[in-house]
C-alpha positions in Angstrom: -0.2 0.0 0.0 2.8 2.4 1.0 4.5 1.8 -2.6 1.0 2.7 -4.4 0.8 5.9 -2.6 4.3 7.0 -3.4 4.0 5.9 -7.0 0.5 8.2 -7.0 2.1 10.9 -5.5 5.0 10.8 -8.1 2.7 10.6 -11.1 0.9 13.5 -9.5 3.9 15.9 -9.3 5.3 14.9 -12.9 1.7 15.8 -14.4 1.8 18.9 -12.2 5.2 19.8 -13.7 4.5 18.9 -17.4 1.2 21.2 -17.0 3.3 24.1 -15.6 6.1 23.7 -18.2 3.5 23.4 -21.1 1.2 26.3 -19.7 3.4 28.7 -18.2 7.4 28.3 -18.7 7.0 27.4 -22.6 5.0 30.4 -23.6 7.2 32.7 -21.7 10.3 31.4 -23.1 8.7 31.7 -26.7 7.6 35.4 -25.8 11.1 36.0 -24.6 12.8 34.9 -27.6 10.5 37.1 -29.9 10.8 40.4 -27.9 14.6 39.7 -27.7 14.8 39.4 -31.5 12.5 42.5 -31.7 14.6 44.8 -29.3 17.7 43.6 -31.2 16.1 44.7 -34.5 15.1 47.9 -32.9 18.8 48.7 -31.7 20.2 48.0 -34.8 17.7 50.2 -36.8 18.7 52.7 -34.2 22.1 52.5 -35.1 21.7 52.7 -38.4 19.2 55.4 -38.3 16.8 53.9 -40.1 14.0 53.4 -37.4 11.0 54.9 -38.0 11.1 57.1 -34.7 14.3 58.8 -35.9 13.0 59.9 -38.9 10.3 62.5 -37.7 9.3 63.8 -34.3 6.3 65.6 -33.5 6.2 67.6 -30.2 3.4 69.2 -28.4 4.5 71.9 -25.8 2.0 73.5 -23.6 3.0 76.7 -21.7 5.3 77.7 -24.9 5.3 81.4 -24.5 7.6 81.7 -21.5 9.9 79.8 -19.1 10.9 76.3 -19.7 8.3 75.7 -22.3 10.1 78.6 -24.3 13.1 76.8 -23.8 12.0 73.5 -24.9 10.7 75.0 -28.1 13.9 76.5 -29.0 15.8 73.4 -28.2 13.5 71.1 -30.6 13.4 74.2 -33.4 17.2 73.0 -34.0 16.4 69.7 -34.5 15.7 68.9 -38.1 12.2 67.1 -39.0 10.9 67.9 -35.8 7.5 69.3 -36.1 6.3 71.6 -33.0 2.9 72.4 -31.9 3.4 75.1 -29.5 0.5 76.1 -27.2 -0.2 78.9 -24.7 -2.8 80.9 -23.0 -1.9 84.1 -24.8 -1.2 84.5 -28.3 0.5 88.1 -27.8 3.0 86.6 -25.2 3.8 83.6 -27.8 4.5 85.9 -30.9 6.7 87.8 -28.6 8.7 85.0 -26.9 9.8 83.4 -30.4 
């Protein structure tokens, strides 16, 4: 009787381990491989300057008439291929600032 209990518990443990591996560990491993390849491809594209993110930027700056917002507008204005959308409460202050 003792051997039957040990055998049964071994089978239950083995089946549980198989289910865990098949439903959790294996899918996570597959996702990790695909994400790893995607990250490597993105890093290579960024190094070459061919990543879509490097081609063009659109920047929304709120509070662009003075202070930090004005400085940020000037910084982005120097970058080629950047579209700047500058927003402020008063149009007059915005025209004087830039």
